[in-house]
C-alpha positions as CSV (number, residue, x, y, z in Angstrom):
1,X,-0.3,-0.2,0.2
2,X,1.6,3.3,-0.9
3,X,2.2,6.1,1.8
4,X,0.8,9.1,2.5
5,X,2.7,12.0,1.6
6,X,2.7,15.6,3.7
7,X,1.8,18.7,2.0
8,X,2.3,21.5,4.5
9,X,0.2,20.5,7.8
10,X,-1.7,18.4,5.9
11,X,-1.8,15.3,4.9
12,X,-1.9,13.9,1.3
13,X,-3.5,10.7,0.7
14,X,-6.5,8.6,0.2
15,X,-8.8,9.7,-3.1
16,X,-6.5,13.0,-3.7
17,X,-6.0,13.4,-7.6
18,X,-2.7,13.4,-8.4
19,X,-1.2,16.6,-8.8
20,X,0.2,17.4,-12.7
21,X,2.9,19.8,-12.8
22,X,2.1,23.2,-14.6
23,X,-1.7,22.7,-13.7
24,X,-3.8,24.7,-11.2
25,X,-5.5,23.6,-8.7
26,X,-7.4,24.6,-5.7
27,X,-7.5,22.7,-2.2
28,X,-10.9,21.0,-0.3
29,X,-13.5,23.0,-3.2
30,X,-16.0,21.2,-1.5
31,X,-15.2,21.6,2.3
32,X,-14.7,25.2,1.7
33,X,-17.7,25.9,-0.6
34,X,-20.0,24.3,1.8
35,X,-18.6,25.9,4.9
36,X,-19.7,29.3,3.2
37,X,-23.0,28.7,1.7
38,X,-23.9,27.1,5.0
39,X,-22.9,30.6,6.8
40,X,-26.3,32.1,4.9
41,X,-28.1,28.5,5.0
42,X,-28.9,27.4,8.6
43,X,-30.8,24.3,7.4
44,X,-27.4,23.2,6.0
45,X,-26.2,20.2,8.5
46,X,-22.9,18.3,7.6
47,X,-22.4,14.7,8.4
48,X,-19.4,11.9,8.1
49,X,-19.1,8.7,8.6
50,X,-15.6,8.9,10.5
51,X,-13.9,10.3,7.1
52,X,-14.2,14.0,8.1
53,X,-10.2,14.4,6.9
54,X,-10.5,12.2,3.9
55,X,-14.0,13.8,2.6
56,X,-13.0,17.4,3.0
57,X,-15.5,18.2,5.2
58,X,-13.6,19.6,7.3
59,X,-13.7,23.4,6.8
60,X,-17.6,23.1,7.3
61,X,-16.7,21.3,11.0
62,X,-14.3,24.1,12.0
63,X,-16.6,27.2,10.6
64,X,-20.0,25.4,11.9
65,X,-19.4,22.7,14.8
66,X,-23.2,22.7,16.2
67,X,-24.3,21.5,13.1
68,X,-21.6,19.0,12.4
69,X,-22.1,15.4,13.2
70,X,-20.0,12.2,13.1
71,X,-21.8,9.3,12.8
72,X,-18.8,6.6,13.3
73,X,-17.6,4.4,10.8
74,X,-21.4,3.1,9.7
75,X,-22.7,4.1,6.5
76,X,-26.1,2.7,7.1
77,X,-26.2,4.9,10.4
78,X,-25.1,8.0,8.2
79,X,-27.6,7.7,5.8
80,X,-30.3,7.1,7.9
81,X,-29.5,9.9,10.3
82,X,-29.5,12.3,7.3
83,X,-32.8,11.4,6.1
84,X,-34.4,11.8,9.5
85,X,-32.4,15.1,9.5
86,X,-34.1,16.0,6.2
87,X,-37.6,15.4,7.5
88,X,-37.3,17.9,10.1
89,X,-36.4,20.4,7.2
90,X,-32.5,19.9,7.2
91,X,-30.5,20.0,4.1
92,X,-28.1,17.2,4.9
93,X,-24.7,16.9,3.3
94,X,-23.4,13.6,3.8
95,X,-19.8,12.5,3.2
96,X,-17.6,9.4,3.2
97,X,-16.3,6.3,0.7
98,X,-18.1,5.8,-2.6
99,X,-17.7,2.0,-1.9
100,X,-19.0,2.7,1.3
101,X,-22.3,4.4,0.4
102,X,-22.9,2.2,-2.3
103,X,-21.9,-1.3,-1.3
104,X,-23.2,-1.2,2.2
105,X,-25.9,1.1,2.3
106,X,-27.7,0.9,-1.3
107,X,-31.0,0.1,0.2
108,X,-30.7,2.7,3.2
109,X,-30.2,5.3,0.3
110,X,-32.7,3.8,-2.3
111,X,-35.3,3.3,0.7
112,X,-34.6,6.0,2.9
113,X,-33.6,8.6,0.9
114,X,-34.7,8.6,-2.9
115,X,-38.1,6.8,-2.1
116,X,-38.8,9.4,0.4
117,X,-37.8,12.1,-1.6
118,X,-35.5,13.2,1.4
119,X,-33.5,16.0,1.1
120,X,-30.4,14.1,1.5
121,X,-26.9,15.5,-0.6
122,X,-24.3,12.3,-0.8
123,X,-20.8,13.6,-1.7
124,X,-19.1,10.2,-2.0
125,X,-15.3,10.3,-2.6
126,X,-12.8,8.5,-4.2
127,X,-14.7,7.2,-7.0
128,X,-13.2,5.2,-9.7
129,X,-9.0,5.2,-9.8
130,X,-8.3,8.1,-7.8
131,X,-6.7,6.2,-4.9
132,X,-3.9,3.5,-4.8
133,X,-5.8,1.6,-2.1
134,X,-7.4,-1.2,-4.3
135,X,-10.4,-3.4,-4.9
136,X,-11.9,-2.3,-1.2
137,X,-11.4,1.3,-1.8
138,X,-12.4,1.6,-5.6
139,X,-16.0,2.4,-6.6
140,X,-15.8,1.5,-10.2
141,X,-19.1,0.4,-10.6
142,X,-20.9,2.9,-8.2
143,X,-22.5,4.9,-11.7
144,X,-23.9,1.5,-12.6
145,X,-25.3,0.9,-9.4
146,X,-27.0,4.2,-8.6
147,X,-28.3,4.5,-12.0
148,X,-30.6,1.8,-10.8
149,X,-32.4,3.8,-8.0
150,X,-35.1,6.0,-9.2
151,X,-35.5,9.7,-8.1
152,X,-32.0,9.8,-7.6
153,X,-29.8,12.9,-9.4
154,X,-26.3,11.6,-9.8
155,X,-23.7,14.4,-10.7
156,X,-20.0,13.5,-11.7
157,X,-18.1,16.8,-11.7
158,X,-14.5,17.9,-13.6
159,X,-13.0,19.9,-11.8
160,X,-12.9,22.5,-8.5
161,X,-14.6,25.0,-10.9
162,X,-17.6,22.7,-11.5
163,X,-17.5,21.0,-8.2
164,X,-17.9,24.3,-6.4
165,X,-21.1,24.6,-8.6
166,X,-22.3,21.5,-7.8
167,X,-21.8,22.0,-3.9
168,X,-24.5,25.1,-4.2
169,X,-26.7,24.0,-7.4
170,X,-27.8,20.7,-5.1
171,X,-28.7,22.2,-2.1
172,X,-31.9,23.8,-4.2
173,X,-32.5,20.3,-6.1
174,X,-35.3,18.3,-4.9
175,X,-34.6,15.0,-3.1
176,X,-31.3,12.8,-2.9
177,X,-28.5,13.9,-4.9
178,X,-25.3,11.7,-5.5
179,X,-22.0,13.5,-6.3
180,X,-18.5,11.8,-6.7
181,X,-16.6,13.6,-4.7
182,X,-13.0,15.2,-5.4
183,X,-10.7,16.2,-2.4
184,X,-7.4,17.2,-1.7
185,X,-5.8,19.7,-4.3
186,X,-8.3,19.5,-6.6
187,X,-7.0,20.8,-10.3
188,X,-8.4,23.7,-12.0
189,X,-9.5,22.6,-15.5
190,X,-12.7,24.2,-16.6
191,X,-13.1,28.0,-17.9
192,X,-13.8,30.4,-15.2
193,X,-16.6,30.8,-17.3
194,X,-17.9,27.6,-17.0
195,X,-21.6,27.3,-15.6
196,X,-22.9,23.8,-14.2
197,X,-26.3,23.1,-15.1
198,X,-28.4,20.1,-13.4
199,X,-29.2,17.8,-16.3
200,X,-27.3,19.3,-19.7
201,X,-24.2,18.0,-20.9
202,X,-22.0,21.3,-22.1
203,X,-19.6,21.7,-25.1
204,X,-16.0,22.0,-24.6
205,X,-15.0,22.2,-27.8
206,X,-17.0,22.3,-31.1
207,X,-14.1,20.3,-33.1
208,X,-14.5,20.2,-37.0
209,X,-16.3,17.1,-37.0
210,X,-14.5,14.1,-37.2
211,X,-13.8,13.3,-33.8
212,X,-16.3,14.0,-31.2
213,X,-15.3,12.8,-27.5
214,X,-17.8,12.5,-25.1
215,X,-16.8,12.3,-21.5
216,X,-17.5,12.4,-17.6
217,X,-15.9,13.8,-14.5
218,X,-12.6,14.2,-14.7
219,X,-12.2,12.1,-17.9
220,X,-13.1,15.5,-19.2
221,X,-10.1,17.3,-17.9
222,X,-7.9,14.0,-19.5
223,X,-9.8,14.6,-22.7
224,X,-9.2,18.2,-23.1
225,X,-5.3,18.0,-22.6
226,X,-5.5,14.8,-24.9
227,X,-7.4,17.3,-27.6
228,X,-5.1,20.4,-27.1
229,X,-1.9,18.0,-28.0
230,X,-3.7,16.5,-31.2
231,X,-4.4,20.2,-32.2
232,X,-0.7,20.8,-32.7
233,X,-1.2,18.0,-35.0
234,X,-3.9,19.3,-37.3
235,X,-6.8,17.3,-35.4
236,X,-9.4,19.5,-34.1
237,X,-11.5,17.3,-31.6
238,X,-15.4,18.0,-30.3
239,X,-15.7,17.6,-26.7
240,X,-18.5,17.1,-24.4
241,X,-18.9,17.1,-21.0
242,X,-21.4,15.2,-19.1
243,X,-21.6,16.6,-15.6
244,X,-25.0,14.9,-14.7
245,X,-25.1,11.6,-15.7
246,X,-28.9,11.1,-13.7
247,X,-31.1,12.7,-15.5
248,X,-29.2,12.2,-18.7
249,X,-28.8,15.0,-21.4
250,X,-29.8,12.5,-24.0
251,X,-30.9,15.3,-26.5
252,X,-27.5,17.0,-26.0
253,X,-25.8,13.9,-26.5
254,X,-27.6,13.2,-29.9
255,X,-27.0,16.3,-30.9
256,X,-23.5,16.2,-30.5
257,X,-23.2,12.7,-31.6
258,X,-25.0,13.8,-35.1
259,X,-22.3,16.4,-35.9
260,X,-19.2,14.0,-35.6
261,X,-18.3,11.1,-37.5
262,X,-16.6,8.8,-35.2
263,X,-17.1,9.3,-31.4
264,X,-14.8,7.9,-28.4
265,X,-16.9,7.6,-24.8
266,X,-14.5,8.2,-21.7
267,X,-15.3,7.5,-17.7
268,X,-13.4,6.8,-14.8
269,X,-15.9,3.9,-14.4
270,X,-16.1,0.2,-15.9
271,X,-17.0,0.8,-19.2
272,X,-20.3,-1.1,-18.2
273,X,-22.9,0.6,-16.7
274,X,-21.8,3.9,-16.8
275,X,-21.7,6.7,-19.1
276,X,-20.9,4.6,-22.0
277,X,-23.3,2.4,-21.9
278,X,-26.0,5.1,-21.6
279,X,-24.8,7.1,-24.6
280,X,-24.8,3.7,-26.8
281,X,-28.6,3.3,-25.5
282,X,-29.5,6.8,-26.3
283,X,-27.9,6.4,-29.9
284,X,-29.7,2.8,-30.5
285,X,-33.3,4.5,-29.3
286,X,-32.6,7.2,-31.8
287,X,-31.5,5.2,-34.9
288,X,-27.9,6.9,-35.0
289,X,-25.1,4.1,-35.9
290,X,-21.2,5.3,-36.1
291,X,-18.1,4.1,-35.3
292,X,-17.6,4.5,-31.4
293,X,-15.0,3.8,-29.0
294,X,-14.5,3.2,-25.0
295,X,-12.2,4.4,-22.9
296,X,-12.9,2.8,-19.1
297,X,-12.3,0.0,-17.0
298,X,-13.2,-3.7,-18.0
299,X,-15.2,-5.7,-15.8
300,X,-12.9,-6.8,-13.0
301,X,-11.5,-5.8,-9.7
302,X,-8.0,-3.8,-9.5
303,X,-5.3,-3.9,-8.1
304,X,-3.4,-1.6,-5.2
305,X,-0.5,1.2,-6.2
306,X,-0.1,4.6,-7.3
307,X,-2.7,6.7,-9.5
308,X,-0.3,7.4,-12.4
309,X,0.4,3.1,-12.0
310,X,-2.9,1.7,-12.0
311,X,-4.3,4.8,-14.8
312,X,-1.3,3.1,-17.4
313,X,-1.8,0.0,-16.5
314,X,-5.8,0.0,-16.9
315,X,-5.4,2.0,-19.7
316,X,-7.3,5.5,-19.1
317,X,-4.3,7.5,-18.7
318,X,-3.3,10.4,-21.3
319,X,-1.1,8.0,-23.9
320,X,-4.7,5.9,-24.1
321,X,-6.8,8.9,-25.1
322,X,-3.9,9.9,-27.4
323,X,-3.7,6.4,-28.9
324,X,-7.5,5.7,-29.6
325,X,-8.0,9.7,-31.0
326,X,-5.5,8.9,-34.0
327,X,-7.3,5.9,-34.7
328,X,-5.4,3.1,-32.3
């Protein structure tokens, strides 16, 4: 198991995206934004299942200690307490790891929260391969699982810019929301004028109509890097970022797909049941048939190792993007 690294007065460890040289980052955008907005919204409460440090909710705890609850290492209790608080008028922001929410507390999310329209906002850490702790801590099938729950909103932010907007937006989305949280020093990838809208995919690059990438989460940032590199080779690749997985923006995806001869779908998730499956379903239902490649994880469990090692081994890194764009 890889060792944590010390960054100033804090620990870098579980679930923190590896820093990339030359890229801007923002520290704890989730927790800092939540603490700020809660100052004017007294109905907001924050909860964690003993994962405060590794979910970035500590800025909220420090600013609003009387509204912070650590329920211990029991995700089922976390969800049930949050659902109860929502019934007395609170907006409950919950944090823990994605794997524990999806695998351990699935029924509680479905029935106590989504079925009951509980005002619970779940910020689930370490989605996909953003940590090196192996299959026990890698939520590589969470989108597939959570898609099956009715009346649940699912969001996969790209970067710090979008995540901060999501933290604010979900407070006003009725019912339960599941967000793939990014923690630590989160890269700033999207332009300052980017605006998140729930249920709306966003075109980040128009392209020349040859190759179009449809991506979600921080794989959209990876796609942006790849598109900039191949632009120097005369390839103008289009890019559509799907920040909301559910409700899925079928109309936006189809409109983008019609404008490109060849499609690439990219996600930090298994290629089954996530964004790729959603796109294929939408294309099939609309009678659209085009060459389509998928960048994502195979169906399996994944070993321990650094994020860089795992991404290269399982083919979701920048070289893989370049290979697929160039026709490999």
